[in-house]
N, C-alpha and C positions, 0 to 999 in steps of 0.2 A: 505494500500500499504506499509505502515512502517513495516509490519510485514513479507512481502513477502520475501522469501528465497529459496534457491535450494531445502531445505528438505521439505518446505510445500507447493512447487510451484503448484502443483495438486490441492491440496485442496482449497488453496486460489483463484487460478485463476478460479477454477469452480465456486466459490462465486461469483467471479467478473462478471461473465457471466450472472448472476441472475440480475443484475443491470437494472432498467427499463430505457434504452436509447432511450425514446421515443419521444423526440424532440430535435432540432438545438442546443439549448442552453445547454442542459444537456450533449449532446455529446461532445461540445466543450469544457466544464470544465473538461469532462473526459481525452480528449486528453491532455489538458494543465497538468494535474496532471501526466500522463504516461511520458510525454515529460520531465517535469521538474525533475522529479526523475530520469529519464534515464541519463540527461546529469549532474546532478550534483552528482550522484553516479556512476561514469562510472563503478567502480568494478562490478556492477551489470547489466552491459550494455548487457551482453548475456541473463540475465533473462528477462530483459524487452523487448528485441527483441522476444524471443520465447512467452512472453506474447501477443505481437502484433501479431505473427501469429496465436496464439490461438483465440483472439478476433476477427480476421478477418474471420477465418474460421466458427465461431460460431455464430457471430452475425446477426440476420436475415436482409437481405439487404432491405433498406428501402430508401425513398428520402423525404427530407425535403423541397424540391422544388415543385412547380407547374407549369406544362406547360401551357405557354400562348401562344394563337394562335393570332399572329399578322396580322391582316386582312389588316391593311395598307401596310405592306411590303410583304405580302404572305409568312412568315415565321414563326417559333416558337422560345420562349424565355423561362427563368425561371423566378418564383417569389417566394420568401418566405413569403411574407406579405399577411397573412388570418386575420389579426384583424380587427375589425369594431365596432364601437360604435352603429350605427343603421343601418338598412336595410331597402330599399323600397320593396314592395310586398304587397300580394302575385300576382304571375304571373305563367302561365302554362308553357310557353316555354323559351329558352335561348333568341330567337329573340326577344320576348316582352320585356326581360329586357334590351337588349341592345337597342332596339328601344326607350325605355323610358328613359334610360340614357342618351342619345344622345339628346332627345328632351326638357329634363328636365322637362318631365312631369310624371305624375303616382300619387301615393298616398305619403304623405310627410313621409320621414325616421322616424323610428320607433326602440325603442330599441325592440330587440328579444331575449326572454329569453330561449327559447327551443333550443334542438339541432340540429346543423346544421352541412352538409358535403359539401365539396367543389364540385360543378357541372361542372363547367367550367369557364375559365379566358381568355376574349377576349379583344382585343385591336382594336378600330375602331374609326377614325377620332381623335386620339391621347388622346383617353380615355381608361383607363385600366377598364372594366367592369367586377367586380368579382361576379359571380353568385353562389349562394349556393342553397341548399335543404333543407327542412325541414325533418332532419334525423328521427324523430319520425315516418316518414312514411315508411322509408326503413326499420326500426327495425320492423313494423309491417307487411311489406312485406316480411320480411326474418325470421319471426318467425313461431309459430305454427297457428298462425291466418291468413297465407298468403291468405287464400280463401275468407277472409273478407276485403282485402285491398282495394276492390273497395269501399266498404261503406264509407272509408275515404275521398272519393270525389276525384277531379284532383290533378295532382302534383302541390305541393307549392314551389315555387322558389322565391328567394329574391336575391336583388343584392345591391352592394356598388360600388360607381365609383370614380375615381379620375384621375388626369393627368397622362400620361404615359411617363417616361422616359427611353430612349432607355440604354440598357446595351452593352458596347463595348464587342464584341466577342460572342454575344448570337444570331447571326442570323442562327438559325439552318434551314435545309431545310426539316425537316420532324419532326413530333411530337415524333417518336422513337428515333431519334437522341436527342433531347430535353431531353426527359425522362431518356435516358440511362446517359446522362452527369449530370443529376440531382442526379442520384443515386450514381455516382462516387464522385462528390462534396461533398454528404451527408456521404458519408463513412469512418469509424475510420481509415482506413489505408491510404486513401488520405489525410487527414487532418494531421495525424501524419508526413507523409512525407513532406507536405508544411512547418510544423514548422520547420523541420530540414532543409529544403533549405533555407528557410528564413534566419536563423540564420547563416548559412554557407556563403551565398553570403551577409551578412552585409558588407557595403563597409568600415566601421571603427568601429570595434568592440569595440575600445576603446573610442568611442565618450564622453560617461559617465563620464568616468575617466578623461578625457581630460578637460571637462567641470568643474569637480571638480577642477583639478589642476589649471584652469583660475581663478576659484572663490578664490583660496588661495592665488596666486600671487596677485590679486587684493586688496584682503584684507591686505596682508602684505604691498602692496605700500601706503594703505590709514593709515596703522597702524604701522609706523616704530617702535614704542616701545612696539610692540606685544611681549610678553614673550616669551623665547625660548621654553618653555615647551608647551605652545599654539601652536607655530608653528611645533614643532616635532609631536604634537597631530594630526593636520590636514594633515601633510605630511603622517603619517602613515594610516590614512584614506584612503588617495588617492591611496597608494600603494596596501592596502588590497584590495579596489575595483578592482584595476588592475588585482591583482591576482585571484580573484573572476571569473572576466570576462575571464580571460585565460583559467581557468580550466573549466568553463561553455563551452566555445568554443571547447576545447579538448575533453571534455565529449560527445559534439555533433557528434565529428569527429569519436569517438570510437562507438558510437551508430549507426552511418550511416554505420560504416564498420559491424556491428553485424547484422544489417538489410539486407545487401547484403548477407552475410552468409547464412540468412534464406531465399534467394530468394524474399525478400520484395521488394528490389532495384536490377536493371539489371546491368550487366557489363557495358554497355556505361556510364550510370551515375555514376559508380565508376570512371571510368577511366576519365571523365571529372573532378571529384572532387581532383583526384590525380595529374593530370595535373594542375589544377588551383594551388594547395598548392605548386608544386615544380617549379612553375613561368612560366608555358607555356602561351604564348600570341597568342591567336587566330586570332589576327587581321594581326600579323605579319608572323604567323605560325612558329614561332621560340621561343626557350627560352629566356626569360628576362636575362640580365645580372645581376642584383640584385634580390635577393627575399628577403621579409619580412621573418625574421627569426622565428617569431612566426607561420607563415604558413609553412614554412620549417620544424619546429618541428612537426606541426600537420600532414603534409605530410608523414613523417617518421612513425609516429604512426598508421597512416592509411594503410600504405603499410605492417607493421609488421601484422597488423588484416588481410587484405584481399588479400596479394601479391600472396600466394599459389594459390587461388581461380581463381585470375584473370589470372595468368599463364596459369592455365589448360584451362581457356577459350580461351586464346591466340592460345594454341595448337590445340585445337578443332577447330577454326577458322582461322588458319594459319596465326596469326598475331604477332607483335613483340612490341606492345607498352608497355606493361610491362617491356619487357627488356631495353626498352629506358628509362623508369622511373629509374631503376636502374643504368643505365649508367649514368644518369644524376646526381645521389647522389655521384657517385664514383667521378665524375669530380668535383662537389662542395666540396668535403672532401678534395680536392687538393688545393681549393681557400683560401687564406689566409684571404679574406675578411670575411668569414664565420668562426663565434666561433667555435672552436672544441668542440665535445662533446665526 
């Protein structure tokens, strides 16, 4: 990623597409890398937004979640946990596995060294029963010796069980709904958008710097004789942290704008971002009298990036929201309480 430039974009992005993002942890780490590079190096925000589009279009869609049939609530949920230390079995059917799990009967759990695949996840009587299939049988059935699969005997199923904890917002009505949402939650694009959103809506972006400031003041209060050089060093550290936080926040804003230009984010999302930064209060349906100047600065930068496209969307749908944002800025430019830039 450090070598990515406009000149070698095609070559290096093609190499990135070869990365084996085969599990949840690897994908999450890759999202972290792309996000951090984009917000810390805003000059390359357009490049990373193009990379996001390319990754979205070329990575094979897969889900790191497994659908759970919750029989207690007649609904479906999602589960990522497929780890186990020991399995009970073998059984021939899922129902046999569930019955044994609920009754606490059957063979003692044993380590299972062979390959397994997920057969079905079921919740019944508050127990999550994860049923696995001996994958060596599937390999035989799908290989050249499929005709001899019957010689391997009946299906061999194993299970691991544990108490089930309901997850809020996961009461899907159908299995297809749960599977579709699991695929979305697993996607590179969705996770990247969530990272952008989390930073954007952070209530106090300077919380860490404020803690450093408070710690510095407490130390000075305890050590009135603290040398001026040490005080200056601590103050410089706090200021440097504030500056880094600000530029990271602004870098995120720039990246959000570039994602919108690449159609990764939609116009309503962008309008919400701009209105939020310019001080629009949804509760009162009016502009706030005062605006955090850091947010105002970010709002101006965002409008610079996406204003033209937003205006085009307004004209297409006969709306005037973007014009209202520019009118807001004109009004604030006459407000003496706002630092002139």
